[in-house]
DRENBA-203087 format. One record per residue (C-alpha): x negated, y, z negated; residue number from 1; residue in one letter. Coordinates in Angstrom, 2 decimals. Layout:
DRENPA        x        y        z   nr  rest
DRENPA        X        Y        Z  NUM     A
...
! end
This chain:
DRENPA        x        y        z   nr  rest
DRENPA    27.73   -10.36     0.98    1     M
DRENPA    25.10   -11.29     3.56    2     L
DRENPA    23.55    -7.86     3.01    3     D
DRENPA    23.04    -8.58    -0.65    4     R
DRENPA    21.80   -12.10    -0.01    5     L
DRENPA    19.16   -10.62     2.40    6     L
DRENPA    18.15    -8.09    -0.25    7     L
DRENPA    17.68   -10.86    -2.82    8     A
DRENPA    15.48   -12.95    -0.50    9     V
DRENPA    13.54    -9.89     0.45   10     F
DRENPA    12.88    -8.99    -3.14   11     L
DRENPA    11.80   -12.57    -3.90   12     A
DRENPA     9.39   -12.37    -1.00   13     W
DRENPA     7.96    -9.09    -2.43   14     V
DRENPA     7.37   -10.82    -5.75   15     V
DRENPA     5.80   -13.87    -4.04   16     W
DRENPA     3.35   -11.83    -2.01   17     L
DRENPA     0.37   -11.66    -4.56   18     P
DRENPA     0.82   -15.20    -5.91   19     L
DRENPA    -0.96   -17.22    -3.16   20     P
DRENPA    -4.31   -15.51    -3.72   21     F
DRENPA    -2.89   -12.19    -2.53   22     A
DRENPA    -1.59   -14.02     0.62   23     S
DRENPA    -5.10   -14.13     2.10   24     V
DRENPA    -5.15   -17.92     2.54   25     I
DRENPA    -4.04   -19.65     5.71   26     D
DRENPA    -1.18   -21.45     3.98   27     K
DRENPA     0.43   -18.09     3.11   28     A
DRENPA     0.20   -16.85     6.71   29     R
DRENPA     3.53   -18.34     7.94   30     L
DRENPA     5.79   -17.05     5.09   31     P
DRENPA     3.91   -13.73     5.12   32     L
DRENPA     4.79   -13.19     8.75   33     V
DRENPA     8.06   -15.17     9.33   34     A
DRENPA    10.07   -14.05     6.40   35     V
DRENPA    10.07   -10.24     6.97   36     P
DRENPA    10.61   -10.79    10.77   37     L
DRENPA    13.61   -13.02    10.05   38     A
DRENPA    15.06   -10.67     7.39   39     I
DRENPA    14.61    -7.63     9.71   40     L
DRENPA    16.41    -9.43    12.57   41     A
DRENPA    19.32   -10.41    10.25   42     L
DRENPA    19.47    -7.04     8.47   43     A
DRENPA    19.56    -5.25    11.85   44     A
DRENPA    22.51    -7.42    12.91   45     L
DRENPA    24.36    -6.74     9.66   46     V
DRENPA    23.58    -3.03     9.84   47     S
DRENPA    24.69    -2.86    13.57   48     H
DRENPA    27.99    -4.50    12.66   49     G
DRENPA    28.79    -1.86    10.05   50     E
DRENPA    29.90     1.68    10.85   51     A
DRENPA    27.51     4.08     9.11   52     P
DRENPA    28.76     7.34     7.58   53     P
DRENPA    29.00    10.18    10.15   54     R
DRENPA    26.16    12.20     8.65   55     D
DRENPA    23.76     9.28     8.06   56     S
DRENPA    20.37     9.76     9.57   57     Q
DRENPA    16.84     8.50     9.61   58     R
DRENPA    14.31    10.73     7.92   59     S
DRENPA    11.51    12.50     9.92   60     R
DRENPA     8.93    10.46     7.99   61     A
DRENPA    10.61     7.17     9.01   62     H
DRENPA    10.67     8.23    12.67   63     R
DRENPA     7.01     9.33    12.62   64     R
DRENPA     5.72     6.27    10.87   65     W
DRENPA     7.81     4.01    13.08   66     S
DRENPA     6.54     5.62    16.25   67     I
DRENPA     2.92     5.51    15.05   68     G
DRENPA     3.28     1.82    14.07   69     A
DRENPA     4.78     0.92    17.38   70     A
DRENPA     2.02     2.67    19.30   71     L
DRENPA    -0.68     0.95    17.21   72     L
DRENPA     0.96    -2.43    17.81   73     L
DRENPA     1.11    -1.70    21.58   74     L
DRENPA    -2.61    -0.76    21.63   75     L
DRENPA    -3.50    -4.05    19.83   76     I
DRENPA    -1.38    -5.98    22.31   77     A
DRENPA    -3.27    -4.31    25.17   78     I
DRENPA    -6.52    -5.50    23.58   79     Q
DRENPA    -5.29    -9.10    24.18   80     L
DRENPA    -4.50    -8.70    27.89   81     I
DRENPA    -6.97   -10.66    30.11   82     P
DRENPA    -8.52    -8.26    32.61   83     L
DRENPA   -10.56    -8.89    35.75   84     P
DRENPA   -14.27    -8.33    35.28   85     A
DRENPA   -14.48    -5.09    37.30   86     P
DRENPA   -11.56    -3.51    35.46   87     I
DRENPA   -12.93    -4.62    31.99   88     L
DRENPA   -16.30    -3.23    32.94   89     Q
DRENPA   -14.78     0.23    33.63   90     R
DRENPA   -12.57     0.21    30.52   91     I
DRENPA   -15.03    -1.23    28.00   92     D
DRENPA   -18.54    -1.93    29.20   93     S
DRENPA   -19.72    -3.45    25.88   94     E
DRENPA   -16.91    -5.96    25.70   95     S
DRENPA   -17.51    -6.80    29.36   96     S
DRENPA   -21.22    -7.41    28.70   97     T
DRENPA   -20.49    -9.77    25.79   98     L
DRENPA   -17.97   -11.74    27.81   99     W
DRENPA   -20.46   -12.02    30.71  100     Q
DRENPA   -23.10   -13.39    28.33  101     Q
DRENPA   -20.65   -15.85    26.79  102     A
DRENPA   -19.69   -16.98    30.33  103     T
DRENPA   -23.33   -17.45    31.30  104     A
DRENPA   -24.04   -19.55    28.22  105     I
DRENPA   -20.95   -21.68    28.86  106     A
DRENPA   -22.02   -22.20    32.55  107     A
DRENPA   -25.47   -23.38    31.35  108     N
DRENPA   -23.71   -25.88    29.16  109     L
DRENPA   -21.59   -27.02    32.07  110     G
DRENPA   -18.36   -25.53    30.82  111     T
DRENPA   -15.99   -23.71    33.04  112     R
DRENPA   -14.45   -20.49    31.62  113     T
DRENPA   -11.79   -17.97    32.71  114     A
DRENPA   -12.72   -15.17    35.06  115     T
DRENPA   -10.52   -12.61    33.26  116     A
DRENPA   -11.14   -11.58    29.63  117     H
DRENPA    -9.53    -9.21    27.16  118     P
DRENPA   -10.95    -6.16    25.48  119     I
DRENPA   -11.02    -7.97    22.05  120     S
DRENPA   -14.26    -9.92    21.56  121     I
DRENPA   -12.30   -12.47    19.46  122     A
DRENPA    -8.80   -12.74    20.93  123     P
DRENPA    -7.53   -15.39    18.44  124     W
DRENPA    -8.56   -13.22    15.53  125     T
DRENPA    -6.91   -10.20    17.07  126     T
DRENPA    -3.71   -12.18    17.74  127     A
DRENPA    -3.59   -13.13    14.07  128     R
DRENPA    -4.09    -9.47    13.07  129     E
DRENPA    -1.35    -8.42    15.46  130     L
DRENPA     1.14   -10.83    13.75  131     F
DRENPA     0.10    -9.55    10.34  132     R
DRENPA     0.69    -6.03    11.35  133     L
DRENPA     4.06    -7.05    12.86  134     L
DRENPA     4.94    -8.46     9.47  135     A
DRENPA     4.05    -5.12     7.79  136     L
DRENPA     6.15    -3.28    10.31  137     F
DRENPA     9.05    -5.66     9.70  138     A
DRENPA     8.70    -5.26     5.92  139     A
DRENPA     8.72    -1.44     6.31  140     F
DRENPA    11.79    -1.49     8.48  141     Q
DRENPA    13.61    -4.13     6.35  142     S
DRENPA    13.09    -2.01     3.26  143     A
DRENPA    14.34     1.07     5.12  144     A
DRENPA    17.58    -0.84     6.12  145     I
DRENPA    18.28    -2.73     2.88  146     L
DRENPA    17.16    -0.37     0.11  147     I
DRENPA    19.31     2.75     0.55  148     H
DRENPA    20.96     3.28    -2.81  149     T
DRENPA    19.80     4.07    -6.35  150     H
DRENPA    20.82     0.68    -7.59  151     A
DRENPA    18.73    -1.01    -4.93  152     R
DRENPA    15.76     1.18    -5.48  153     R
DRENPA    15.98     0.30    -9.23  154     L
DRENPA    16.14    -3.37    -8.12  155     A
DRENPA    12.97    -2.95    -6.10  156     L
DRENPA    11.18    -1.12    -8.89  157     A
DRENPA    12.30    -3.93   -11.34  158     G
DRENPA    10.99    -6.65    -8.99  159     A
DRENPA     7.64    -4.91    -8.61  160     L
DRENPA     7.31    -4.36   -12.32  161     L
DRENPA     8.12    -7.99   -13.06  162     A
DRENPA     5.41    -9.02   -10.54  163     A
DRENPA     2.97    -6.66   -12.18  164     A
DRENPA     3.73    -8.03   -15.69  165     V
DRENPA     3.18   -11.61   -14.52  166     F
DRENPA    -0.17   -10.62   -12.91  167     E
DRENPA    -1.25    -8.91   -16.04  168     I
DRENPA    -0.41   -11.78   -18.36  169     F
DRENPA    -1.83   -14.36   -16.04  170     Y
DRENPA    -5.12   -12.53   -15.68  171     G
DRENPA    -5.42   -11.80   -19.38  172     I
DRENPA    -4.62   -15.47   -20.27  173     N
DRENPA    -7.41   -16.73   -17.99  174     E
DRENPA    -9.82   -14.13   -19.39  175     A
DRENPA    -8.84   -15.04   -22.93  176     A
DRENPA    -9.52   -18.76   -22.21  177     L
DRENPA   -12.72   -17.71   -20.33  178     R
DRENPA   -11.99   -20.00   -17.44  179     R
DRENPA   -11.09   -17.36   -14.74  180     Y
DRENPA    -9.05   -19.81   -12.65  181     E
DRENPA    -6.34   -19.02   -10.09  182     I
DRENPA    -3.87   -21.92    -9.90  183     W
DRENPA    -6.60   -24.31   -10.89  184     G
DRENPA    -9.19   -22.91    -8.40  185     W
DRENPA   -12.31   -21.90   -10.30  186     K
DRENPA   -13.44   -18.40    -9.50  187     N
DRENPA   -17.19   -18.84    -9.08  188     K
DRENPA   -17.65   -15.45    -7.34  189     L
DRENPA   -16.77   -12.92   -10.12  190     I
DRENPA   -16.93   -13.44   -13.88  191     F
DRENPA   -15.77   -11.55   -16.94  192     N
DRENPA   -13.34    -9.45   -14.97  193     R
DRENPA    -9.57    -9.94   -14.94  194     V
DRENPA    -8.37   -10.81   -11.41  195     T
DRENPA    -4.67   -12.03   -11.81  196     G
DRENPA    -3.85   -14.21    -8.87  197     T
DRENPA    -6.30   -12.25    -6.77  198     F
DRENPA    -9.84   -13.45    -6.11  199     V
DRENPA   -11.25    -9.98    -6.28  200     N
DRENPA   -10.57    -7.81    -9.41  201     P
DRENPA   -10.68    -4.55    -7.37  202     N
DRENPA    -7.79    -5.79    -5.23  203     H
DRENPA    -5.88    -6.91    -8.28  204     F
DRENPA    -6.36    -3.48    -9.84  205     A
DRENPA    -5.23    -1.80    -6.68  206     H
DRENPA    -1.98    -3.80    -6.65  207     Y
DRENPA    -1.28    -2.59   -10.23  208     L
DRENPA    -2.19     0.97    -9.33  209     A
DRENPA     0.34     1.23    -6.48  210     I
DRENPA     3.02    -0.23    -8.73  211     I
DRENPA     2.44     2.11   -11.70  212     I
DRENPA     4.37     4.97    -9.94  213     P
DRENPA     7.44     2.69    -9.92  214     M
DRENPA     7.19     2.42   -13.68  215     A
DRENPA     6.91     6.27   -13.78  216     I
DRENPA     9.99     6.49   -11.56  217     F
DRENPA    11.94     4.33   -14.12  218     L
DRENPA    10.92     6.60   -16.98  219     M
DRENPA    11.74     9.72   -14.96  220     A
DRENPA    15.25     8.43   -14.20  221     C
DRENPA    15.80     7.49   -17.89  222     A
DRENPA    14.64    10.95   -19.00  223     W
DRENPA    16.80    12.76   -16.44  224     H
DRENPA    19.90    10.70   -17.10  225     D
DRENPA    19.66    11.18   -20.88  226     A
DRENPA    20.99    14.79   -20.81  227     A
DRENPA    20.23    16.92   -17.71  228     P
DRENPA    19.52    20.52   -18.67  229     G
DRENPA    19.61    19.91   -22.41  230     A
DRENPA    16.86    21.23   -24.75  231     P
DRENPA    13.87    18.89   -25.26  232     F
DRENPA    14.94    17.75   -28.76  233     G
DRENPA    18.49    16.85   -27.79  234     R
DRENPA    17.36    15.15   -24.67  235     R
DRENPA    14.79    13.07   -26.53  236     A
DRENPA    17.45    12.02   -29.07  237     A
DRENPA    19.90    11.00   -26.31  238     L
DRENPA    17.08     9.20   -24.54  239     L
DRENPA    16.49     7.00   -27.58  240     I
DRENPA    20.15     6.46   -28.06  241     E
DRENPA    21.14     5.59   -24.53  242     K
DRENPA    18.15     4.92   -22.29  243     H
DRENPA    15.36     3.70   -24.49  244     I
DRENPA    15.28     0.24   -22.89  245     L
DRENPA    14.57     1.42   -19.33  246     S
DRENPA    12.25     4.17   -20.53  247     F
DRENPA    10.41     1.72   -22.81  248     G
DRENPA     9.98    -0.85   -20.04  249     V
DRENPA     8.45     1.80   -17.74  250     G
DRENPA     6.09     2.96   -20.49  251     A
DRENPA     4.99    -0.50   -21.54  252     V
DRENPA     4.30    -1.55   -17.89  253     V
DRENPA     2.41     1.69   -17.28  254     T
DRENPA     0.17     1.23   -20.35  255     I
DRENPA    -0.29    -2.48   -19.69  256     G
DRENPA    -1.22    -1.86   -16.06  257     S
DRENPA    -3.77     0.83   -16.98  258     V
DRENPA    -5.20    -1.59   -19.56  259     A
DRENPA    -5.41    -4.30   -16.93  260     A
DRENPA    -7.17    -1.97   -14.54  261     I
DRENPA    -9.71    -1.19   -17.27  262     L
DRENPA   -10.47    -4.80   -18.09  263     V
DRENPA   -10.71    -5.57   -14.40  264     A
DRENPA   -13.43    -2.84   -14.42  265     S
DRENPA   -12.26    -1.42   -11.18  266     S
DRENPA   -13.78     2.01   -10.84  267     R
DRENPA   -12.20     2.59    -7.41  268     G
DRENPA    -8.72     1.70    -8.52  269     A
DRENPA    -8.95     3.87   -11.62  270     L
DRENPA   -10.24     6.81    -9.51  271     L
DRENPA    -7.54     6.31    -6.88  272     A
DRENPA    -4.84     6.12    -9.60  273     L
DRENPA    -5.86     9.35   -11.25  274     F
DRENPA    -6.52    11.02    -7.91  275     G
DRENPA    -3.14     9.90    -6.40  276     G
DRENPA    -1.05    11.03    -9.32  277     I
DRENPA    -3.00    14.37    -9.63  278     A
DRENPA    -2.63    15.17    -5.91  279     I
DRENPA     1.14    14.53    -5.85  280     V
DRENPA     1.55    16.47    -9.14  281     T
DRENPA    -0.30    19.43    -7.67  282     L
DRENPA     1.75    19.29    -4.49  283     I
DRENPA     4.95    19.23    -6.60  284     A
DRENPA     3.78    22.20    -8.69  285     M
DRENPA     2.83    24.20    -5.59  286     A
DRENPA     5.76    23.36    -3.26  287     R
DRENPA     8.68    22.26    -5.35  288     S
DRENPA    11.84    24.20    -4.71  289     H
DRENPA    14.07    21.64    -6.41  290     T
DRENPA    12.79    21.93    -9.98  291     L
DRENPA    14.73    24.61   -11.87  292     R
DRENPA    11.78    25.65   -13.90  293     R
DRENPA     9.34    28.54   -13.68  294     S
DRENPA     5.83    27.90   -12.45  295     R
DRENPA     4.53    28.36   -16.02  296     R
DRENPA     6.92    25.75   -17.35  297     Q
DRENPA     5.89    23.32   -14.61  298     R
DRENPA     2.22    23.86   -15.42  299     M
DRENPA     2.89    23.22   -19.12  300     K
DRENPA     4.82    20.06   -18.27  301     F
DRENPA     2.09    18.81   -15.88  302     A
DRENPA    -0.68    19.65   -18.51  303     F
DRENPA     1.27    17.86   -21.26  304     G
DRENPA     1.74    14.75   -19.08  305     G
DRENPA    -1.96    14.79   -18.11  306     T
DRENPA    -3.06    15.12   -21.73  307     L
DRENPA    -0.80    12.24   -22.77  308     L
DRENPA    -2.26    10.04   -20.00  309     F
DRENPA    -5.85    10.85   -21.07  310     V
DRENPA    -5.01    10.14   -24.69  311     V
DRENPA    -3.48     6.77   -23.75  312     V
DRENPA    -6.55     5.98   -21.64  313     L
DRENPA    -8.96     6.83   -24.45  314     I
DRENPA    -6.89     4.81   -26.88  315     G
DRENPA    -6.97     1.79   -24.65  316     L
DRENPA   -10.73     2.04   -24.25  317     V
DRENPA   -11.19     2.25   -27.99  318     I
DRENPA    -8.78    -0.64   -28.66  319     Y
DRENPA   -10.09    -2.98   -25.93  320     L
DRENPA   -13.77    -2.03   -26.53  321     G
DRENPA   -16.29    -0.37   -24.32  322     R
DRENPA   -17.91    -3.57   -23.05  323     E
DRENPA   -14.66    -4.95   -21.68  324     R
DRENPA   -13.53    -1.73   -20.10  325     T
DRENPA   -15.99     1.05   -19.05  326     I
DRENPA   -19.39    -0.59   -19.43  327     A
DRENPA   -19.38    -1.11   -15.64  328     R
DRENPA   -18.81     2.62   -15.14  329     F
DRENPA   -22.24     3.53   -16.50  330     T
DRENPA   -25.10     3.74   -13.98  331     P
DRENPA   -27.29     0.64   -13.71  332     G
DRENPA   -29.01    -1.81   -11.28  333     D
DRENPA   -25.68    -3.41   -10.33  334     Q
DRENPA   -24.08    -0.08    -9.56  335     E
DRENPA   -27.07     0.82    -7.42  336     T
DRENPA   -26.67    -2.44    -5.47  337     L
DRENPA   -22.93    -1.74    -5.05  338     T
DRENPA   -23.66     1.75    -3.72  339     L
DRENPA   -26.27     0.33    -1.30  340     V
DRENPA   -23.80    -2.29    -0.12  341     G
DRENPA   -21.02     0.25     0.40  342     R
DRENPA   -23.36     2.53     2.40  343     T
DRENPA   -24.56    -0.34     4.52  344     A
DRENPA   -20.92    -1.30     5.23  345     G
DRENPA   -20.14     2.24     6.32  346     Y
DRENPA   -23.18     2.42     8.58  347     E
DRENPA   -22.27    -1.02    10.04  348     T
DRENPA   -18.75     0.23    10.93  349     A
DRENPA   -20.16     3.35    12.56  350     L
DRENPA   -22.58     1.13    14.52  351     G
DRENPA   -19.73    -1.05    15.79  352     V
DRENPA   -17.69     2.02    16.71  353     W
DRENPA   -20.57     3.50    18.73  354     R
DRENPA   -20.73     0.31    20.77  355     R
DRENPA   -16.89     0.14    21.23  356     F
DRENPA   -15.88     3.81    21.05  357     P
DRENPA   -12.63     3.99    22.99  358     V
DRENPA   -10.68     0.77    22.40  359     F
DRENPA   -12.71    -0.88    19.62  360     G
DRENPA   -13.96    -4.41    19.37  361     S
DRENPA   -10.42    -5.80    18.72  362     G
DRENPA    -8.15    -5.53    15.71  363     A
DRENPA    -9.27    -7.77    12.91  364     G
DRENPA   -12.66    -8.53    14.45  365     T
DRENPA   -14.93    -6.56    12.17  366     F
DRENPA   -16.56    -9.71    10.77  367     A
DRENPA   -17.23   -10.82    14.37  368     N
DRENPA   -18.63    -7.54    15.42  369     A
DRENPA   -20.48    -6.38    12.30  370     S
DRENPA   -23.72    -8.11    13.37  371     G
DRENPA   -23.77    -5.82    16.42  372     L
DRENPA   -23.92    -2.63    14.35  373     G
DRENPA   -25.62    -3.75    11.09  374     Q
DRENPA   -29.11    -2.38    10.47  375     R
DRENPA   -29.58    -2.58     6.75  376     D
DRENPA   -28.96    -5.17     4.01  377     D
DRENPA   -29.53    -7.83     6.61  378     L
DRENPA   -29.34   -10.75     4.18  379     E
DRENPA   -25.50   -10.22     4.09  380     K
DRENPA   -22.90   -10.28     6.82  381     L
DRENPA   -20.01    -7.86     6.28  382     Y
DRENPA   -16.48    -9.09     6.65  383     D
DRENPA   -15.10    -5.64     6.00  384     H
DRENPA   -16.52    -2.08     5.98  385     A
DRENPA   -15.19    -1.19     2.47  386     H
DRENPA   -13.67     1.84     4.11  387     N
DRENPA   -10.39     1.25     5.88  388     D
DRENPA   -10.59     4.29     8.05  389     Y
DRENPA   -14.05     3.36     9.42  390     L
DRENPA   -12.97    -0.24     9.95  391     E
DRENPA    -9.91     0.89    11.87  392     I
DRENPA   -12.11     3.07    14.06  393     A
DRENPA   -14.55     0.21    14.65  394     A
DRENPA   -11.89    -2.33    15.63  395     T
DRENPA    -9.31    -0.19    17.52  396     T
DRENPA   -11.55     2.65    18.73  397     G
DRENPA   -10.92     6.33    18.68  398     V
DRENPA    -7.44     5.79    20.21  399     I
DRENPA    -6.34     3.46    17.43  400     G
DRENPA    -7.96     5.64    14.80  401     F
DRENPA    -6.17     8.74    16.15  402     A
DRENPA    -2.74     7.05    16.34  403     V
DRENPA    -3.05     5.53    12.84  404     A
DRENPA    -4.28     8.69    11.10  405     C
DRENPA    -2.02    11.17    12.89  406     I
DRENPA     1.02     9.00    12.23  407     A
DRENPA     0.03     8.50     8.61  408     L
DRENPA    -0.56    12.16     7.92  409     I
DRENPA     2.50    13.37     9.90  410     A
DRENPA     4.83    10.95     8.03  411     G
DRENPA     3.19    11.88     4.72  412     Y
DRENPA     3.72    15.63     5.35  413     V
DRENPA     7.36    14.97     6.32  414     A
DRENPA     7.99    12.96     3.14  415     L
DRENPA     6.44    15.75     1.07  416     V
DRENPA     8.78    18.26     2.66  417     S
DRENPA    11.85    16.14     2.11  418     S
DRENPA    10.82    15.56    -1.53  419     T
DRENPA     9.49    19.01    -2.67  420     F
DRENPA    10.22    21.43     0.20  421     G
DRENPA    12.97    23.86     0.86  422     R
DRENPA    14.80    21.31     2.93  423     E
DRENPA    14.75    18.73     0.13  424     A
DRENPA    18.12    17.10    -0.24  425     E
DRENPA    19.71    14.16    -2.07  426     G
DRENPA    19.96    13.31    -5.77  427     S
DRENPA    17.22    13.72    -8.31  428     F
DRENPA    17.03     9.95    -8.38  429     R
DRENPA    16.27     9.77    -4.73  430     H
DRENPA    13.66    12.53    -4.83  431     R
DRENPA    12.13    10.92    -7.89  432     A
DRENPA    11.74     7.58    -5.98  433     F
DRENPA    10.24     9.55    -2.97  434     Q
DRENPA     7.79    11.24    -5.34  435     A
DRENPA     6.81     7.85    -6.79  436     A
DRENPA     6.36     6.45    -3.28  437     A
DRENPA     4.22     9.44    -2.45  438     L
DRENPA     1.97     8.58    -5.48  439     M
DRENPA     1.70     4.96    -4.35  440     S
DRENPA     0.77     6.03    -0.77  441     I
DRENPA    -1.69     8.61    -2.00  442     T
DRENPA    -3.34     6.06    -4.32  443     I
DRENPA    -3.72     3.70    -1.38  444     A
DRENPA    -5.10     6.43     0.86  445     M
DRENPA    -7.71     7.49    -1.70  446     V
DRENPA    -8.76     3.92    -2.49  447     H
DRENPA    -9.03     3.18     1.26  448     A
DRENPA   -12.09     5.37     1.42  449     M
DRENPA   -14.13     2.93    -0.77  450     I
DRENPA   -12.37    -0.47    -0.33  451     D
DRENPA   -10.36    -2.46     2.21  452     F
DRENPA    -6.94    -2.94     0.55  453     N
DRENPA    -5.14    -2.26     3.86  454     F
DRENPA    -6.55    -5.57     4.96  455     F
DRENPA    -5.39    -7.48     1.82  456     I
DRENPA    -1.98    -8.81     2.93  457     P
DRENPA    -0.24    -8.61    -0.44  458     A
DRENPA    -1.37    -5.01    -1.16  459     N
DRENPA    -0.58    -3.80     2.39  460     A
DRENPA     2.84    -5.40     2.54  461     A
DRENPA     3.76    -4.16    -0.92  462     T
DRENPA     2.87    -0.60     0.08  463     L
DRENPA     4.84    -0.97     3.36  464     A
DRENPA     7.91    -1.97     1.32  465     V
DRENPA     7.57     1.03    -1.01  466     I
DRENPA     7.13     3.41     1.89  467     A
DRENPA    10.11     1.87     3.83  468     G
DRENPA    12.39     2.18     0.76  469     A
DRENPA    11.47     5.88     0.42  470     S
DRENPA    12.36     6.82     3.98  471     V
DRENPA    15.35     4.65     4.72  472     G
DRENPA    18.82     5.56     6.00  473     L
DRENPA    20.22     8.57     4.32  474     R
DRENPA    23.91     8.09     3.48  475     R
DRENPA    24.79    11.71     3.15  476     G
DRENPA    28.51    11.05     3.21  477     A
DRENPA    28.24     9.66    -0.34  478     R
DRENPA    26.60    12.81    -1.57  479     A
DRENPA    29.56    14.86    -0.47  480     S
DRENPA    32.13    12.91    -2.46  481     R
DRENPA    33.45    14.28    -5.79  482     P
DRENPA    31.25    13.34    -8.71  483     Q
DRENPA    32.68    11.00   -11.28  484     P
DRENPA    33.17    12.35   -14.79  485     A
DRENPA    29.91    12.41   -16.73  486     G
DRENPA    27.71    12.31   -13.68  487     V
DRENPA    25.63    15.52   -13.31  488     P
DRENPA    25.45    17.33    -9.95  489     P
DRENPA    22.77    15.69    -7.76  490     G
DRENPA    23.13    12.42    -9.70  491     G
DRENPA    24.81    10.38    -6.96  492     D
DRENPA    23.95     6.82    -6.03  493     E
DRENPA    22.29     7.72    -2.73  494     S
! end
């Protein structure tokens, strides 16, 4: 009973995440951090009190991502430890120099300061970032503990789709009224682009992009459950007869989300969406040993799906109109300014990294350190690099960058193997959710090269939940039980 209550609270928290301006405001900080930490503590106690099936195990992807996250959190904690001046000078000469200059200025003003200082050039900012990352880690682990059956994965997908639908309708309503408000706050920064409850339309579009694979998962399950192994015509007929509701919900949310991304005019989100789905589809075609189809059949299926997606996209552009969708995709002065800004952000991040190469300037301190590495576009100060990988390198150094990237790639490869490789196991439904999660993760990884969604709390936490649910506890004992009548092989609840 407590387990189900925790799941309900957890799903409510997932739905709440984007509502307070994507959780970027200070008022959202406490529930953003405290809720997943509390749920993780209680879920761990409940899980510890239950005897798991004998053959239950954590996946390799879960172990790799957990170890990588723990190491990154440890590194950031080390950035906050006050160190004597001689030691700090040896470890990070640039940080030591900045602290010495700050101490000298304080002494001239008659203010006494501590003699020991941390590696981070803005400890309070780094501490806030550490707590945010702890919340992401807790969300990941909570999802891994609580979401371990097909019914619960469907519940997660349903919660995310409900949140996406609300975001779409809220954004379109504000755009139709031409007031572009978020809970009464007038958006004076960006006009004529749908933003949902996000201030930035690109971050709103990214949120929808990583949820679209959950809608595809819903459609895949409906199609599979209609009549496994049956000819296309019979399966389509049984789909309409028995599973049209779930399939229709997935299709409508997918089309609506793509339409919202178009009217948000987010080129990066659209590119990441296509890129993420295409990459995972190619991986599945090349590596899948679980699909009982020939390579030619798989290629025909993938080509048909791609063609359908393109037709839907073209239809949406025609229906919504070029000016409201793809006008921003054509080259122009604004696009040139955007490219210049992105390039300046990348160069600024590299400049900061050169000054703090080993341990970085401190997690979350890019806005504090950007002035040290910026050389172009000097009329602006950059809060983010618009490239998550470069920003991680600048703020956590080569050590943090290596830990984050190696763990991310190692876990990704393990999840690919457990979904499409020879060692793939579990039901079709489980593998379908893993494939959808891979799409969401890939979309985020692609978009991270041109934006900073890993630093938008709602987007990062939502992705952490999806990833955690895909690599949670495997309850293999259930898979070995006799199948109920009417349930196809591999159609178990796990």
